[in-house]
C-alpha positions as CSV (number, residue, x, y, z in Angstrom):
1,M,-12.8,0.4,31.3
2,R,-11.6,-1.9,34.2
3,A,-9.3,-4.1,32.5
4,L,-7.8,-1.1,31.6
5,E,-7.4,0.2,34.7
6,H,-5.7,-3.2,36.2
7,S,-3.4,-3.1,33.3
8,I,-2.2,0.7,33.8
9,K,-1.9,-0.3,37.5
10,L,0.4,-3.2,36.7
11,Y,2.3,-1.6,34.2
12,R,3.1,1.1,36.7
13,E,4.1,-1.1,39.6
14,K,6.2,-3.4,37.4
15,M,7.9,-0.3,35.1
16,G,11.5,-1.3,36.2
17,F,10.9,-4.7,34.5
18,I,9.2,-3.2,31.4
19,L,12.3,-1.1,30.6
20,L,14.5,-3.8,31.0
21,F,12.3,-6.1,29.1
22,S,12.3,-2.8,26.6
23,L,15.7,-2.8,25.6
24,P,16.2,-5.7,23.6
25,F,12.6,-4.7,21.9
26,L,15.1,-1.3,21.1
27,I,18.2,-3.4,19.8
28,A,15.9,-5.1,17.8
29,L,14.7,-2.0,16.0
30,I,18.1,-0.6,15.4
31,I,19.5,-3.8,14.3
32,P,17.9,-3.7,10.5
33,S,18.8,-0.5,10.4
34,L,22.4,-1.3,10.9
35,V,22.4,-3.7,7.7
36,S,23.3,-2.4,4.2
37,G,20.2,-3.5,2.4
38,P,16.8,-2.5,0.3
39,T,15.5,-1.6,3.7
40,F,13.1,1.0,5.5
41,I,11.2,1.4,9.0
42,S,7.9,2.8,8.7
43,L,5.4,2.8,11.9
44,G,8.4,0.7,14.0
45,A,8.6,-2.1,11.7
46,V,10.9,-2.8,9.1
47,F,10.0,-2.9,4.9
48,L,11.6,-4.9,2.5
49,R,12.2,-2.5,-1.0
50,T,11.1,-5.2,-3.0
51,G,12.3,-3.1,-6.0
52,S,15.9,-3.3,-5.1
53,I,15.8,-7.0,-4.3
54,P,17.6,-7.9,-7.7
55,E,20.2,-6.0,-6.7
56,V,21.4,-7.4,-3.6
57,D,23.8,-10.3,-3.7
58,P,23.8,-13.7,-2.1
59,V,26.3,-12.4,0.6
60,G,24.0,-9.3,1.1
61,V,21.2,-11.8,1.2
62,A,22.3,-13.7,4.0
63,V,23.5,-11.0,6.5
64,M,20.1,-8.9,5.5
65,L,18.0,-12.5,6.7
66,S,20.7,-13.0,9.9
67,A,19.5,-9.4,11.0
68,Y,16.2,-10.0,10.6
69,L,16.1,-13.3,12.2
70,V,17.7,-11.7,15.4
71,S,15.7,-9.0,15.2
72,M,12.5,-10.8,15.0
73,F,13.7,-12.8,18.0
74,L,14.3,-10.3,20.1
75,I,11.3,-8.7,19.4
76,A,9.2,-12.1,20.4
77,E,11.1,-12.5,23.7
78,S,10.5,-8.6,24.5
79,I,7.1,-9.4,24.2
80,V,7.0,-12.5,25.9
81,S,8.7,-11.5,28.6
82,I,6.5,-8.6,28.8
83,T,3.2,-10.5,28.5
84,L,4.9,-12.6,31.6
85,L,4.5,-9.5,34.0
86,V,0.8,-9.9,33.3
87,K,0.7,-13.4,34.3
88,I,2.5,-13.5,37.2
89,R,0.9,-11.2,38.2
90,K,-2.4,-13.6,37.7
91,T,-1.3,-16.3,39.0
92,M,0.6,-15.2,41.6
93,T,4.3,-17.1,40.7
94,N,7.5,-15.9,41.5
95,P,8.8,-13.7,38.4
96,T,12.5,-14.7,37.9
97,T,11.8,-18.9,37.9
98,E,8.3,-17.7,36.0
99,V,10.4,-15.4,33.0
100,I,13.4,-18.5,32.6
101,K,11.1,-21.2,32.2
102,A,8.2,-19.3,30.0
103,L,11.2,-17.3,27.7
104,R,12.4,-20.9,26.4
105,K,8.7,-22.6,26.4
106,Y,6.9,-19.5,24.9
107,G,9.8,-17.3,22.7
108,V,10.5,-19.6,20.4
109,A,6.6,-20.2,19.2
110,I,6.4,-16.5,19.4
111,F,9.2,-15.9,17.2
112,L,8.3,-18.8,14.7
113,A,4.5,-17.2,14.4
114,Y,6.5,-13.2,13.8
115,T,8.7,-15.3,11.1
116,F,5.9,-17.1,8.9
117,V,4.0,-13.8,9.4
118,A,6.9,-11.3,7.6
119,M,7.2,-14.1,5.2
120,L,3.7,-13.3,4.3
121,I,3.7,-10.0,4.3
122,L,7.6,-10.8,1.3
123,I,4.9,-13.0,-0.1
124,A,2.4,-10.6,-1.0
125,Q,5.2,-7.7,-1.6
126,L,6.7,-9.9,-4.2
127,L,2.9,-11.4,-5.8
128,T,1.3,-7.5,-5.8
129,F,4.3,-6.1,-7.2
130,D,3.2,-5.3,-10.7
131,L,-0.4,-4.6,-9.7
132,E,-2.0,-1.4,-10.5
133,I,-4.0,-1.5,-7.0
134,R,-1.4,-2.5,-5.2
135,T,-1.3,1.3,-3.1
136,I,-4.5,-0.2,-1.9
137,L,-4.2,-4.3,-2.0
138,L,-1.1,-4.5,-0.5
139,P,-1.5,-2.6,3.0
140,L,-5.3,-4.7,2.6
141,L,-3.3,-7.8,2.9
142,M,-1.0,-6.7,5.3
143,L,-3.5,-5.4,7.4
144,L,-4.9,-8.6,7.3
145,I,-2.2,-10.6,8.1
146,S,-1.1,-8.8,11.0
147,A,-4.3,-9.1,12.3
148,M,-4.0,-12.6,12.7
149,V,-1.1,-12.9,14.8
150,F,-2.0,-9.2,16.9
151,F,-2.6,-11.0,20.2
152,V,-1.0,-14.5,19.3
153,P,1.9,-13.8,22.0
154,Q,-1.2,-12.8,24.5
155,A,-3.1,-16.2,23.8
156,R,0.1,-18.2,23.8
157,V,1.3,-16.4,27.1
158,I,-1.6,-15.9,29.3
159,D,-4.1,-18.6,28.1
160,N,-1.3,-21.0,27.3
161,Y,-3.2,-21.9,23.8
162,R,-1.2,-23.5,20.9
163,L,-0.3,-21.5,17.6
């Protein structure tokens, strides 16, 4: 309970930074919606309609992939920036210097982890496409895959763990 109180206090004190760092995240959620493709947004995530993949031409795939990569990069940068606020508070370092150095260091690692997870989820979607128990199996696979990286940004940024 004490950790929750510290977190709430930190987020209240740094609300301006959090709002600033959240803007790229919001833009990242809008980008896939603007791209024409077989996608939909649900619960804050972008999903691919696997049944519509054969209808997409190569240019459409390239545009869609580019939009996803830009979106994923913005999401990774936002999460790293907000997580850095906690680290800055714990280590008592200069926020401006720390954020600039760490965005380069951690942002790419988190982007790669999230991209890997997105690819695993896409593979799970494709492998379960024709299965009758897809409605049960796919969400379980997605939960397992997502649980593997849930605390990766915090472990990488705050504790300096390797991926």
